[in-house]
C-alpha positions as CSV (number, residue, x, y, z in Angstrom):
1,M,28.8,3.8,10.4
2,T,28.7,7.2,12.1
3,P,28.8,7.6,15.9
4,G,25.4,7.1,17.4
5,E,24.0,5.2,14.4
6,T,22.3,1.9,15.3
7,P,23.8,-1.1,13.5
8,P,21.4,-3.0,11.2
9,G,20.4,-6.5,12.2
10,P,18.9,-8.3,15.0
11,G,18.8,-5.4,17.5
12,P,15.7,-3.3,18.2
13,A,16.2,-0.9,15.2
14,G,16.7,-3.8,12.8
15,T,13.6,-5.5,14.1
16,A,11.5,-2.4,13.6
17,R,12.9,-1.9,10.1
18,D,12.1,-5.6,9.3
19,G,8.6,-5.1,10.6
20,V,8.0,-2.0,8.4
21,L,9.4,-3.8,5.4
22,R,7.1,-6.8,6.0
23,T,4.1,-4.5,6.4
24,R,4.9,-2.7,3.2
25,L,5.4,-6.0,1.3
26,K,2.2,-7.4,2.6
27,G,0.3,-4.2,1.6
28,G,2.0,-4.2,-1.8
29,L,1.1,-7.8,-2.4
30,R,-2.5,-7.1,-1.4
31,L,-2.6,-4.2,-3.9
32,L,-1.0,-6.4,-6.6
33,A,-3.5,-9.2,-6.2
34,L,-6.6,-7.0,-5.8
35,S,-5.8,-4.6,-8.7
36,A,-4.8,-7.4,-11.1
37,L,-7.9,-9.4,-10.3
38,L,-10.2,-6.4,-10.5
39,L,-8.8,-5.1,-13.8
40,A,-8.7,-8.5,-15.4
41,G,-12.3,-9.0,-14.4
42,V,-13.3,-5.6,-15.9
43,G,-11.3,-6.4,-19.1
44,A,-13.1,-9.8,-19.4
45,V,-16.5,-8.2,-19.0
46,G,-15.6,-5.6,-21.7
47,R,-14.5,-8.4,-24.0
48,L,-17.7,-10.3,-23.4
49,V,-19.9,-7.3,-24.4
50,G,-17.5,-6.2,-27.2
51,W,-16.3,-3.0,-25.7
52,I,-12.9,-1.8,-24.5
53,A,-13.7,-1.4,-20.8
54,L,-10.1,-0.9,-19.6
55,T,-9.1,2.7,-20.0
56,T,-6.5,4.9,-18.4
57,T,-8.9,6.4,-15.9
58,L,-9.5,3.0,-14.2
59,G,-5.9,2.5,-12.9
60,P,-5.8,5.6,-10.7
61,T,-9.4,5.1,-9.6
62,A,-8.7,1.5,-8.6
63,Y,-5.5,2.7,-6.8
64,L,-7.3,5.3,-4.7
65,L,-10.2,3.0,-3.8
66,L,-8.0,0.0,-3.0
67,A,-4.9,1.7,-1.4
68,H,-6.4,4.7,0.3
69,P,-10.0,3.8,1.0
70,H,-10.3,6.3,3.9
71,S,-9.1,9.3,2.0
72,V,-11.4,12.0,0.7
73,S,-10.5,11.4,-2.9
74,A,-11.4,7.7,-2.5
75,R,-14.8,8.2,-1.0
76,L,-17.4,6.6,-3.2
77,R,-19.4,9.8,-3.3
78,S,-16.3,11.7,-4.6
79,A,-15.6,9.0,-7.2
80,V,-19.1,8.8,-8.5
81,I,-19.8,12.5,-8.6
82,G,-16.3,13.2,-10.0
83,H,-16.6,10.8,-12.9
84,A,-20.2,11.7,-13.6
85,L,-19.3,15.4,-13.8
86,A,-16.3,14.6,-16.0
87,V,-18.5,12.7,-18.5
88,V,-21.0,15.4,-18.7
89,V,-18.4,18.1,-19.1
90,G,-16.5,16.1,-21.6
91,L,-19.5,15.5,-23.8
92,A,-20.6,19.1,-23.5
93,C,-17.1,20.3,-24.6
94,L,-17.2,17.8,-27.6
95,A,-20.5,19.4,-28.7
96,L,-19.4,23.0,-27.9
97,F,-16.2,22.6,-30.1
98,G,-18.0,20.6,-32.9
99,L,-15.9,17.5,-32.2
100,W,-18.7,15.0,-31.7
101,S,-17.7,12.8,-34.6
102,H,-14.1,14.1,-35.1
103,P,-11.4,11.3,-35.2
104,S,-9.5,10.8,-31.9
105,T,-6.1,12.3,-31.3
106,A,-4.7,8.8,-31.1
107,A,-6.1,7.9,-34.6
108,E,-4.9,11.2,-36.1
109,Q,-1.5,11.2,-34.4
110,H,-2.0,14.9,-33.6
111,D,-4.6,17.2,-32.2
112,T,-6.3,20.3,-33.6
113,G,-6.8,23.6,-32.0
114,A,-10.4,22.7,-31.3
115,Q,-9.3,19.5,-29.6
116,I,-6.8,21.3,-27.5
117,G,-9.4,23.9,-26.5
118,A,-12.0,21.2,-25.7
119,Q,-9.5,19.3,-23.6
120,A,-8.2,22.3,-21.7
121,L,-11.7,23.6,-21.0
122,S,-13.0,20.2,-20.0
123,V,-10.3,19.6,-17.4
124,G,-10.6,23.2,-16.1
125,L,-14.4,22.9,-15.8
126,T,-14.1,19.4,-14.2
127,L,-11.7,20.6,-11.6
128,F,-13.9,23.7,-10.9
129,L,-16.9,21.5,-10.4
130,L,-15.1,18.9,-8.3
131,H,-14.0,21.8,-6.0
132,V,-17.4,23.4,-5.8
133,C,-19.1,20.0,-5.1
134,E,-16.4,19.0,-2.7
135,A,-16.0,15.7,-4.7
136,H,-12.2,15.6,-4.9
137,H,-11.3,12.7,-7.2
138,P,-8.3,13.4,-9.4
139,P,-8.9,10.5,-11.9
140,A,-12.0,12.3,-13.1
141,A,-9.7,14.7,-15.0
142,A,-8.5,11.7,-17.0
143,T,-12.0,10.7,-17.7
144,T,-12.9,14.1,-19.3
145,L,-9.6,14.0,-21.3
146,L,-10.4,10.6,-22.7
147,I,-13.7,11.9,-23.9
148,T,-12.5,15.2,-25.3
149,S,-9.5,13.6,-27.0
150,G,-12.0,11.3,-28.8
151,I,-10.4,8.2,-27.4
152,S,-13.6,7.4,-25.4
153,R,-15.9,9.1,-27.9
154,P,-19.7,8.7,-27.9
155,G,-20.6,5.2,-28.9
156,P,-18.8,1.9,-28.0
157,P,-15.6,3.5,-26.7
158,L,-17.6,5.7,-24.2
159,Y,-19.9,2.7,-23.3
160,G,-16.8,0.6,-22.6
161,M,-15.2,3.3,-20.4
162,L,-18.5,3.8,-18.5
163,T,-18.9,0.0,-18.0
164,G,-15.4,-0.2,-16.6
165,L,-16.0,2.8,-14.3
166,V,-19.2,1.3,-13.0
167,L,-17.5,-2.0,-12.3
168,I,-14.6,-0.4,-10.6
169,L,-16.8,1.9,-8.5
170,A,-19.0,-1.0,-7.5
171,I,-16.4,-3.7,-6.8
172,A,-13.2,-1.9,-5.6
173,P,-14.8,-0.6,-2.3
174,L,-16.1,-4.0,-1.5
175,M,-12.7,-5.6,-2.1
176,S,-11.0,-2.9,0.0
177,V,-13.4,-3.4,2.9
178,A,-13.0,-7.2,2.8
179,T,-9.2,-7.1,2.7
180,T,-8.2,-4.0,4.7
181,P,-7.0,-4.7,8.2
182,K,-9.2,-3.0,10.8
183,Q,-7.8,0.1,12.3
184,P,-7.9,0.4,16.1
185,E,-10.7,2.7,17.2
186,Q,-9.7,5.8,19.0
187,A,-11.1,6.4,22.5
188,E,-13.5,9.2,23.0
189,G,-11.7,12.5,23.3
190,D,-8.7,11.3,21.2
191,G,-7.7,13.4,18.2
């Protein structure tokens, strides 16, 4: 221990650390339970309708909506506009590069120049539109990549991804509001 360092344990510094750890654990357990329940439900719905509804874009979307509900990127407006723009841009890039019915990069185990071009352009356009529309939602970039890589191609893969997104966007904010502790309101004139 260095001079001036507070010893760990029952003193005031130890109590404060214990309180922070308890708060983090409680928040982490909340996220564990909510995200597991939410994604299991989405997966079950997908299975019922015969589509794969759990895609890689859902994890980051669920995280933002559940863990950081008050951030700009977790606003429902940003999430809905972001994913909608990503879907439109992804489908447009598939058509533009002639990849509408091309096998996915996962099925082929490699990508073509056209796929690389479609993926790069779709992410660039999506980010541009997110910025212009002030709808900052980073997981939307994953949505457009899933489409342009062919993993969530038009047809059942796309329908499944869209079903998963709709469920996450509808349910996660409700779960977050129901389980997030109330923040004390600031007095008028405060920051």
